[in-house]
C-alpha positions as CSV (number, residue, x, y, z in Angstrom):
1,M,-70.7,137.5,-1.6
2,I,-69.0,135.7,1.2
3,Q,-69.3,131.9,1.1
4,R,-69.9,129.6,4.0
5,S,-66.3,128.2,3.8
6,Q,-64.9,131.7,4.2
7,I,-67.1,132.4,7.3
8,Y,-66.6,129.1,9.0
9,G,-63.3,127.9,7.5
10,R,-61.1,128.5,10.5
11,E,-63.6,127.1,13.0
12,A,-64.3,124.0,10.8
13,T,-60.6,123.3,10.5
14,S,-60.0,123.7,14.2
15,L,-63.0,121.5,15.1
16,L,-61.9,118.8,12.8
17,R,-58.3,119.0,14.2
18,D,-59.6,118.7,17.8
19,I,-62.0,115.9,17.1
20,T,-59.4,113.8,15.2
21,L,-56.8,114.5,17.8
22,Y,-58.9,113.5,20.8
23,H,-61.3,111.1,18.9
24,H,-64.2,111.7,21.4
25,L,-65.4,115.1,22.7
26,Y,-68.6,116.1,24.5
27,R,-70.6,118.8,22.9
28,Q,-70.2,121.0,25.9
29,Q,-66.4,120.6,25.8
30,L,-66.3,121.7,22.2
31,L,-68.4,124.8,23.0
32,R,-66.2,125.7,26.0
33,M,-63.0,125.4,23.8
34,Y,-64.3,128.3,21.7
35,P,-65.8,130.8,24.1
36,G,-68.0,133.5,22.6
37,K,-68.4,131.5,19.4
38,E,-71.1,129.0,20.6
39,D,-73.6,129.7,17.8
40,K,-71.0,129.5,15.1
41,I,-69.5,126.2,16.5
42,L,-73.0,124.6,16.7
43,K,-73.6,125.4,13.0
44,V,-70.2,124.1,12.0
45,L,-70.7,120.9,14.0
46,S,-74.1,120.4,12.4
47,H,-72.6,120.9,8.9
48,L,-69.7,118.5,9.7
49,T,-72.1,115.9,11.0
50,H,-74.5,116.3,8.0
51,T,-71.6,115.9,5.5
52,G,-70.4,112.8,7.3
53,R,-67.0,114.2,8.4
54,I,-67.8,113.5,12.1
55,Q,-70.5,111.6,13.9
56,Y,-72.7,112.6,16.8
57,D,-73.8,110.2,19.5
58,H,-77.1,111.6,20.8
59,S,-77.3,109.3,23.8
60,R,-74.0,110.5,25.1
61,D,-74.0,114.0,23.7
62,L,-70.6,113.1,22.2
63,Y,-68.9,113.9,18.8
64,H,-66.4,111.5,17.4
65,D,-64.3,110.8,14.2
66,H,-65.6,107.4,13.2
67,T,-63.0,105.7,15.3
68,D,-63.2,102.2,16.7
69,E,-61.1,103.3,19.6
70,P,-62.9,103.0,22.9
71,I,-63.8,106.2,24.8
72,N,-60.8,107.3,26.9
73,R,-62.4,108.5,30.1
74,A,-59.1,109.9,31.4
75,R,-58.6,112.0,28.3
76,L,-62.2,113.3,28.6
77,A,-61.5,114.2,32.3
78,A,-58.3,116.0,31.3
79,L,-60.3,117.9,28.7
80,W,-62.8,119.0,31.3
81,V,-59.9,120.5,33.3
82,L,-58.7,122.3,30.1
83,T,-62.1,123.7,29.3
84,D,-62.5,124.9,32.9
85,L,-59.2,126.9,32.6
86,I,-59.5,128.0,29.0
87,D,-60.6,131.5,29.7
88,R,-57.6,132.0,32.0
89,V,-55.0,130.9,29.5
90,E,-53.5,133.1,26.8
């Protein structure tokens, strides 16, 4: 039997890396970073939030890594550009 960690392992690792690298990411940005895997990403995000690895701010629709760092609006804007172009990059 395949375990959850085997199914979602790569996505969970990638999501944790992205969230700890950027500290704050909107849910829609995370979904756009993994095109075609939206359902899987939502399940992994739910699991990571439930286990306390990341936090979700419902009022802002924003995931973060328990950081005290203020939200960097310029970084979030740059990530919007990245996610707009992600399907055109190899």
